Every structure is written in structure tokens, then in C-alpha cells.
N, C-alpha and C positions, 0 to 999 in steps of 0.2 A: 555270207554264211557258206557258200560253195567253196570259197578259197580256204576257209578255216577247216572244213571237213577234209578237203584235199591235203592240206598241210598236216593234219592229224594222221591221215592215211599214209603219207610219205614217211613221217617220223616213226610211226609204229612199224611200217614195213622195213625201214632201216634197222630198227631195234631187233626185229625178228631175223633179219639177215645176219646181223652181228652175232646173235644168239646161235644161229646155225653154224657160223664159223667157230664160235667158242665151243660148240658141242663136239668138235673134232670127229666129224663123220658119225655123229650120234654115239660115240664111245663114252662121252660124258653125259649120262642120262638126265642129269639135273636140267639140262638145256632144252630137252624135248618139249616140255610144256610151254616155255616162252616162245619157241619157234611156232608151234601149232596155234596157240592163242593169238600170237602177234599177227600171223598171216591171215587168220580168220577175221580178226578185228580190222586189219588194213583193208582187206577186200570189202568188208561191210561198210567201212567209211567211204571207200571209192564208190560203192553202189549208192550210198546216200548222196554223194557229190553229183553223180550222174542224174539221180532222181530230182535233184534241185535245179537241173537244167544246164549243167555244164556240158558242152559237146565232148564226146568220147575222145576225139582226136586231141583236143586241148588237154583234157584231164590225164590221159595216158601219156601224152608227150611230156608234160610237166612232171608227172610222177616218175617216169623212167629217167629223165634227165637229172632231176634232183636226187633220185635214189642212187644212180650211178656215181654222181659227184660226191654225195655224202658218204656212201659206202667206201669209196676209194680213199677218201681223206681219213675217215675214222679207222679203217683197216690199217692204214699207215701208222696211225698213232697207237692203236691198241695192240696190233699184231705184228708191227714192224714189216708190213708188206711193202713191196716196192711202189713208188709213185714217182715216175720219171717225168722229165719235161715233156716228152712226147705224149705220155698219158695225160698230163695236165692240159696239153694242147687239144687232145681229143675230147676231154671234158668240156673245154671252152667251145669247141665246135658243136658238141651236142647241145649245149646251152644256147648257142647262137641259132641253131636250127629250130629249137623249140620256141625261142622268142620270135623267130621269123614266122612260124606257123601261127603263134598267138596274135601277133600284130596284123598279119594278113587276114586273119579271121574277123578282125574288127573293122577292116576297110571294105566298104561295099560300093 
């Protein structure tokens, strides 16, 4: 259940971030509600994840890595933002770092 709530938090946070981008600096008012509601929901689900017993280092690491990767890819598709090989390499390094933290947490 912890991983499901964390996955939900990540997906909602990515949606809120894409809504923030779509708002064009809040010039497009229709996007304000999805941004606010999305971030509140994402943090609420992260709170649930932590209350279910996931260590904060793992939860935040996975959230941030997955969020960065998904936002970069989705922004490329939806907004034609750059995604270079160097950026992709950075995303891979972030994911490797989070996996290292995750795996080392299970080794005792």
C-alpha cells in the first residue's frame, strides 16, 4: 500500500507541475485550481505514505527522481522543451542514486 500511495503522489505532483507550466506564469487562470489542488493532494498522499511506515529518505528520493524524470519527458512531449542526451544521462544518474539508497536501506 505504501508504494501505491507514493505512486499516486508522484503522478498527481507531475500533473500539478505540468498544470503550472500550462498556466504560463498564472496568466491562464483556468490552470490555477489544478495546480493548487494537485499539490495539496500530492503532499497529502506523501503524508499517508510516510504514516504507513516508508522512511522519508526513500519516499522523498523516489518521489523526486520519478518526478524529475517524468516532468522532463512529459514537458518534451507537451511543450517541446529540450531533452538532451546530457539531461537524459543526469536523469539516469538520479535514478541510479535513488536505487542505491533504496537497496542499501534493505541491506543490514
